[in-house]
C-alpha positions, 0 to 999 in steps of 0.5 A: 448446517450440513450444507456448510460442511463442504467449507471445512476442508478448504478452510483447514487447508487455507489455515494450514497453508497460512501457518506454514508460509508464515513459519517459513518466512520467519527463518529467512530473516536473519538478524543483521549486525548493527554496524552493517545496518548503520553502514548500509543506511549511511551509504543510502543517505549519501547517495544523491536523490534524483529529481523526479517528475514534478507535477504542474500546479493544480488549479483550485476547484471552483465548485461550491457543491451547489448546482447553479443555472446560468441566468437568462437575459431578458430580451 
């Protein structure tokens, strides 16, 4: 049990850092006015969507999950 005591300081530092970062992140997020948010969403929806790369249609997989050897022709 004593050998695991070396893990306590890094665990405490990591926990304190996570709490500190999460607390700082909360302050940066102010509430946006409802009308401003609606206006932004409307502007985003009015913008035209660009056509992106269309992938070619895939061929269906012929695998049945069972390995089958090709039959031999008798000579």
